[in-house]
PDB file of N, CA, C and O in Angstrom, chain B, residues numbered from 101:
ATOM      1  N   UNK B 101    -105.585  80.292  41.779  1.00  0.00           N
ATOM      2  CA  UNK B 101    -105.176  79.196  42.336  1.00  0.00           C
ATOM      3  C   UNK B 101    -106.393  78.737  42.884  1.00  0.00           C
ATOM      4  O   UNK B 101    -107.191  79.656  43.067  1.00  0.00           O
ATOM      5  N   UNK B 102    -106.917  77.282  43.300  1.00  0.00           N
ATOM      6  CA  UNK B 102    -107.912  76.991  43.736  1.00  0.00           C
ATOM      7  C   UNK B 102    -108.024  76.928  45.567  1.00  0.00           C
ATOM      8  O   UNK B 102    -107.209  77.349  46.388  1.00  0.00           O
ATOM      9  N   UNK B 103    -109.280  76.276  45.780  1.00  0.00           N
ATOM     10  CA  UNK B 103    -109.466  76.502  47.089  1.00  0.00           C
ATOM     11  C   UNK B 103    -109.605  75.230  47.668  1.00  0.00           C
ATOM     12  O   UNK B 103    -109.914  74.286  46.941  1.00  0.00           O
ATOM     13  N   UNK B 104    -109.424  75.067  48.866  1.00  0.00           N
ATOM     14  CA  UNK B 104    -109.301  73.880  49.555  1.00  0.00           C
ATOM     15  C   UNK B 104    -110.524  74.013  50.846  1.00  0.00           C
ATOM     16  O   UNK B 104    -110.416  74.765  51.815  1.00  0.00           O
ATOM     17  N   UNK B 105    -111.620  73.133  50.590  1.00  0.00           N
ATOM     18  CA  UNK B 105    -112.437  73.179  51.648  1.00  0.00           C
ATOM     19  C   UNK B 105    -112.794  72.156  52.087  1.00  0.00           C
ATOM     20  O   UNK B 105    -113.254  71.215  51.440  1.00  0.00           O
ATOM     21  N   UNK B 106    -112.567  72.238  53.639  1.00  0.00           N
ATOM     22  CA  UNK B 106    -112.988  71.146  54.742  1.00  0.00           C
ATOM     23  C   UNK B 106    -114.381  70.806  54.895  1.00  0.00           C
ATOM     24  O   UNK B 106    -114.903  71.560  55.716  1.00  0.00           O
ATOM     25  N   UNK B 107    -115.265  69.871  54.370  1.00  0.00           N
ATOM     26  CA  UNK B 107    -116.704  69.840  54.827  1.00  0.00           C
ATOM     27  C   UNK B 107    -116.819  68.738  55.966  1.00  0.00           C
ATOM     28  O   UNK B 107    -116.565  67.559  55.721  1.00  0.00           O
ATOM     29  N   UNK B 108    -117.217  69.180  57.231  1.00  0.00           N
ATOM     30  CA  UNK B 108    -117.117  67.936  58.307  1.00  0.00           C
ATOM     31  C   UNK B 108    -118.370  68.409  59.012  1.00  0.00           C
ATOM     32  O   UNK B 108    -118.784  69.567  58.963  1.00  0.00           O
ATOM     33  N   UNK B 109    -118.963  67.363  59.705  1.00  0.00           N
ATOM     34  CA  UNK B 109    -119.959  67.589  60.557  1.00  0.00           C
ATOM     35  C   UNK B 109    -120.657  66.259  61.050  1.00  0.00           C
ATOM     36  O   UNK B 109    -120.376  65.300  60.331  1.00  0.00           O
ATOM     37  N   UNK B 110    -121.209  66.073  61.739  1.00  0.00           N
ATOM     38  CA  UNK B 110    -122.131  64.954  62.379  1.00  0.00           C
ATOM     39  C   UNK B 110    -122.841  63.894  61.584  1.00  0.00           C
ATOM     40  O   UNK B 110    -123.608  64.488  60.825  1.00  0.00           O
ATOM     41  N   UNK B 111    -122.915  62.864  61.447  1.00  0.00           N
ATOM     42  CA  UNK B 111    -124.229  62.125  60.496  1.00  0.00           C
ATOM     43  C   UNK B 111    -125.369  62.508  60.711  1.00  0.00           C
ATOM     44  O   UNK B 111    -125.959  62.694  61.775  1.00  0.00           O
ATOM     45  N   UNK B 112    -125.697  62.634  59.626  1.00  0.00           N
ATOM     46  CA  UNK B 112    -127.023  63.399  59.240  1.00  0.00           C
ATOM     47  C   UNK B 112    -127.300  64.586  59.198  1.00  0.00           C
ATOM     48  O   UNK B 112    -128.456  65.001  59.121  1.00  0.00           O
ATOM     49  N   UNK B 113    -125.997  65.508  59.256  1.00  0.00           N
ATOM     50  CA  UNK B 113    -126.116  67.053  59.197  1.00  0.00           C
ATOM     51  C   UNK B 113    -126.362  67.544  57.852  1.00  0.00           C
ATOM     52  O   UNK B 113    -126.818  68.682  57.746  1.00  0.00           O
ATOM     53  N   UNK B 114    -126.066  66.675  56.529  1.00  0.00           N
ATOM     54  CA  UNK B 114    -126.451  67.015  55.382  1.00  0.00           C
ATOM     55  C   UNK B 114    -125.078  67.169  54.497  1.00  0.00           C
ATOM     56  O   UNK B 114    -125.021  67.768  53.423  1.00  0.00           O
ATOM     57  N   UNK B 115    -124.177  66.629  55.036  1.00  0.00           N
ATOM     58  CA  UNK B 115    -122.988  66.988  54.115  1.00  0.00           C
ATOM     59  C   UNK B 115    -123.084  66.388  52.573  1.00  0.00           C
ATOM     60  O   UNK B 115    -122.926  67.042  51.543  1.00  0.00           O
ATOM     61  N   UNK B 116    -123.353  65.120  52.668  1.00  0.00           N
ATOM     62  CA  UNK B 116    -123.689  64.480  51.279  1.00  0.00           C
ATOM     63  C   UNK B 116    -124.566  65.287  50.498  1.00  0.00           C
ATOM     64  O   UNK B 116    -124.294  65.569  49.330  1.00  0.00           O
ATOM     65  N   UNK B 117    -125.737  65.728  51.143  1.00  0.00           N
ATOM     66  CA  UNK B 117    -126.850  66.766  50.214  1.00  0.00           C
ATOM     67  C   UNK B 117    -126.119  67.862  49.569  1.00  0.00           C
ATOM     68  O   UNK B 117    -126.147  68.183  48.381  1.00  0.00           O
ATOM     69  N   UNK B 118    -125.305  68.507  50.762  1.00  0.00           N
ATOM     70  CA  UNK B 118    -124.635  69.863  50.106  1.00  0.00           C
ATOM     71  C   UNK B 118    -123.513  69.405  48.901  1.00  0.00           C
ATOM     72  O   UNK B 118    -123.233  70.219  48.021  1.00  0.00           O
ATOM     73  N   UNK B 119    -122.984  68.251  48.916  1.00  0.00           N
ATOM     74  CA  UNK B 119    -122.172  68.056  48.141  1.00  0.00           C
ATOM     75  C   UNK B 119    -122.680  67.475  46.635  1.00  0.00           C
ATOM     76  O   UNK B 119    -122.014  67.581  45.606  1.00  0.00           O
ATOM     77  N   UNK B 120    -123.801  66.936  46.722  1.00  0.00           N
ATOM     78  CA  UNK B 120    -124.711  66.346  45.500  1.00  0.00           C
ATOM     79  C   UNK B 120    -125.142  67.775  44.971  1.00  0.00           C
ATOM     80  O   UNK B 120    -125.217  67.914  43.750  1.00  0.00           O
ATOM     81  N   UNK B 121    -125.401  68.740  45.714  1.00  0.00           N
ATOM     82  CA  UNK B 121    -126.032  70.113  44.956  1.00  0.00           C
ATOM     83  C   UNK B 121    -124.705  70.679  44.616  1.00  0.00           C
ATOM     84  O   UNK B 121    -124.838  70.930  43.418  1.00  0.00           O
ATOM     85  N   UNK B 122    -123.661  70.984  44.911  1.00  0.00           N
ATOM     86  CA  UNK B 122    -122.434  71.614  44.427  1.00  0.00           C
ATOM     87  C   UNK B 122    -121.953  70.801  43.101  1.00  0.00           C
ATOM     88  O   UNK B 122    -121.473  71.379  42.126  1.00  0.00           O
ATOM     89  N   UNK B 123    -122.134  69.431  43.175  1.00  0.00           N
ATOM     90  CA  UNK B 123    -121.895  68.647  41.815  1.00  0.00           C
ATOM     91  C   UNK B 123    -122.547  69.117  40.741  1.00  0.00           C
ATOM     92  O   UNK B 123    -121.989  69.292  39.658  1.00  0.00           O
ATOM     93  N   UNK B 124    -123.866  69.373  40.978  1.00  0.00           N
ATOM     94  CA  UNK B 124    -124.776  69.730  40.031  1.00  0.00           C
ATOM     95  C   UNK B 124    -124.428  71.159  39.391  1.00  0.00           C
ATOM     96  O   UNK B 124    -124.371  71.315  38.171  1.00  0.00           O
ATOM     97  N   UNK B 125    -124.192  72.222  40.345  1.00  0.00           N
ATOM     98  CA  UNK B 125    -123.952  73.409  40.068  1.00  0.00           C
ATOM     99  C   UNK B 125    -122.711  73.666  39.377  1.00  0.00           C
ATOM    100  O   UNK B 125    -122.634  74.464  38.443  1.00  0.00           O
ATOM    101  N   UNK B 126    -121.863  73.083  39.770  1.00  0.00           N
ATOM    102  CA  UNK B 126    -120.397  73.248  39.221  1.00  0.00           C
ATOM    103  C   UNK B 126    -119.487  72.458  39.173  1.00  0.00           C
ATOM    104  O   UNK B 126    -118.378  72.530  39.704  1.00  0.00           O
ATOM    105  N   UNK B 127    -120.116  71.325  38.249  1.00  0.00           N
ATOM    106  CA  UNK B 127    -119.284  69.822  38.101  1.00  0.00           C
ATOM    107  C   UNK B 127    -117.809  69.817  37.495  1.00  0.00           C
ATOM    108  O   UNK B 127    -116.966  68.987  37.837  1.00  0.00           O
ATOM    109  N   UNK B 128    -117.574  70.858  36.530  1.00  0.00           N
ATOM    110  CA  UNK B 128    -116.237  71.109  36.186  1.00  0.00           C
ATOM    111  C   UNK B 128    -115.390  71.695  36.925  1.00  0.00           C
ATOM    112  O   UNK B 128    -114.233  71.468  36.572  1.00  0.00           O
ATOM    113  N   UNK B 129    -115.535  72.608  38.139  1.00  0.00           N
ATOM    114  CA  UNK B 129    -114.832  73.089  38.913  1.00  0.00           C
ATOM    115  C   UNK B 129    -114.858  72.458  40.612  1.00  0.00           C
ATOM    116  O   UNK B 129    -114.532  73.028  41.653  1.00  0.00           O
ATOM    117  N   UNK B 130    -115.243  71.437  40.440  1.00  0.00           N
ATOM    118  CA  UNK B 130    -115.342  70.658  41.570  1.00  0.00           C
ATOM    119  C   UNK B 130    -114.628  69.288  41.879  1.00  0.00           C
ATOM    120  O   UNK B 130    -115.155  68.248  41.484  1.00  0.00           O
ATOM    121  N   UNK B 131    -113.707  69.267  42.419  1.00  0.00           N
ATOM    122  CA  UNK B 131    -113.077  67.973  42.783  1.00  0.00           C
ATOM    123  C   UNK B 131    -113.407  67.811  44.210  1.00  0.00           C
ATOM    124  O   UNK B 131    -113.304  68.730  45.023  1.00  0.00           O
ATOM    125  N   UNK B 132    -113.884  66.387  44.549  1.00  0.00           N
ATOM    126  CA  UNK B 132    -114.069  65.936  45.887  1.00  0.00           C
ATOM    127  C   UNK B 132    -113.194  64.827  46.137  1.00  0.00           C
ATOM    128  O   UNK B 132    -113.126  63.946  45.281  1.00  0.00           O
ATOM    129  N   UNK B 133    -112.488  64.741  47.228  1.00  0.00           N
ATOM    130  CA  UNK B 133    -111.201  63.764  47.630  1.00  0.00           C
ATOM    131  C   UNK B 133    -112.217  62.436  48.287  1.00  0.00           C
ATOM    132  O   UNK B 133    -113.288  62.643  48.858  1.00  0.00           O
ATOM    133  N   UNK B 134    -111.825  61.547  48.140  1.00  0.00           N
ATOM    134  CA  UNK B 134    -112.239  60.482  48.587  1.00  0.00           C
ATOM    135  C   UNK B 134    -112.308  60.422  49.956  1.00  0.00           C
ATOM    136  O   UNK B 134    -111.400  60.946  50.602  1.00  0.00           O
ATOM    137  N   UNK B 135    -113.369  59.787  50.607  1.00  0.00           N
ATOM    138  CA  UNK B 135    -113.286  59.789  52.153  1.00  0.00           C
ATOM    139  C   UNK B 135    -112.965  58.516  52.729  1.00  0.00           C
ATOM    140  O   UNK B 135    -113.478  57.445  52.406  1.00  0.00           O
ATOM    141  N   UNK B 136    -111.896  58.735  53.788  1.00  0.00           N
ATOM    142  CA  UNK B 136    -111.368  57.637  54.318  1.00  0.00           C
ATOM    143  C   UNK B 136    -111.612  57.777  55.603  1.00  0.00           C
ATOM    144  O   UNK B 136    -111.368  58.823  56.204  1.00  0.00           O
ATOM    145  N   UNK B 137    -112.256  56.456  56.294  1.00  0.00           N
ATOM    146  CA  UNK B 137    -112.548  56.327  58.022  1.00  0.00           C
ATOM    147  C   UNK B 137    -111.308  55.773  58.426  1.00  0.00           C
ATOM    148  O   UNK B 137    -110.734  54.807  57.922  1.00  0.00           O
ATOM    149  N   UNK B 138    -110.896  56.574  59.520  1.00  0.00           N
ATOM    150  CA  UNK B 138    -109.687  55.501  60.158  1.00  0.00           C
ATOM    151  C   UNK B 138    -109.980  55.046  61.545  1.00  0.00           C
ATOM    152  O   UNK B 138    -109.043  54.902  62.331  1.00  0.00           O
ATOM    153  N   UNK B 139    -111.221  54.806  61.909  1.00  0.00           N
ATOM    154  CA  UNK B 139    -111.518  54.369  63.116  1.00  0.00           C
ATOM    155  C   UNK B 139    -111.876  52.848  62.907  1.00  0.00           C
ATOM    156  O   UNK B 139    -112.427  52.486  61.868  1.00  0.00           O
ATOM    157  N   UNK B 140    -111.525  51.886  64.003  1.00  0.00           N
ATOM    158  CA  UNK B 140    -111.707  50.693  63.831  1.00  0.00           C
ATOM    159  C   UNK B 140    -113.398  50.357  63.108  1.00  0.00           C
ATOM    160  O   UNK B 140    -114.313  51.157  63.303  1.00  0.00           O
ATOM    161  N   UNK B 141    -113.553  49.363  62.466  1.00  0.00           N
ATOM    162  CA  UNK B 141    -114.812  48.917  62.044  1.00  0.00           C
ATOM    163  C   UNK B 141    -115.738  48.636  62.802  1.00  0.00           C
ATOM    164  O   UNK B 141    -116.917  48.861  62.528  1.00  0.00           O
ATOM    165  N   UNK B 142    -115.293  48.047  63.978  1.00  0.00           N
ATOM    166  CA  UNK B 142    -116.206  47.556  65.188  1.00  0.00           C
ATOM    167  C   UNK B 142    -116.369  48.528  66.111  1.00  0.00           C
ATOM    168  O   UNK B 142    -116.514  48.155  67.275  1.00  0.00           O
ATOM    169  N   UNK B 143    -116.381  49.721  65.865  1.00  0.00           N
ATOM    170  CA  UNK B 143    -116.354  50.915  66.831  1.00  0.00           C
ATOM    171  C   UNK B 143    -118.056  51.189  67.348  1.00  0.00           C
ATOM    172  O   UNK B 143    -118.360  51.822  68.359  1.00  0.00           O
ATOM    173  N   UNK B 144    -118.815  50.693  66.604  1.00  0.00           N
ATOM    174  CA  UNK B 144    -120.106  50.744  66.907  1.00  0.00           C
ATOM    175  C   UNK B 144    -120.992  51.508  66.110  1.00  0.00           C
ATOM    176  O   UNK B 144    -122.204  51.521  66.323  1.00  0.00           O
ATOM    177  N   UNK B 145    -120.311  52.304  64.977  1.00  0.00           N
ATOM    178  CA  UNK B 145    -120.801  53.299  64.046  1.00  0.00           C
ATOM    179  C   UNK B 145    -120.904  53.047  62.787  1.00  0.00           C
ATOM    180  O   UNK B 145    -120.403  51.966  62.476  1.00  0.00           O
ATOM    181  N   UNK B 146    -121.419  53.706  61.845  1.00  0.00           N
ATOM    182  CA  UNK B 146    -121.627  53.243  60.431  1.00  0.00           C
ATOM    183  C   UNK B 146    -120.294  53.390  59.796  1.00  0.00           C
ATOM    184  O   UNK B 146    -119.463  54.230  60.144  1.00  0.00           O
ATOM    185  N   UNK B 147    -120.146  52.557  58.881  1.00  0.00           N
ATOM    186  CA  UNK B 147    -118.998  52.801  57.895  1.00  0.00           C
ATOM    187  C   UNK B 147    -118.755  53.548  56.513  1.00  0.00           C
ATOM    188  O   UNK B 147    -117.641  53.529  55.989  1.00  0.00           O
TER     189      UNK B 147
END
């Protein structure tokens, strides 16, 4: 059975860099779910 890992952290903490590295090392074994942003678009943060 596979493993489910939640990758969370503040903006700029390296989440995308970590995912990019994992995709290079184990592309066939890694499935990344699409990100969904649930806050309002005008909340003053990046989307």
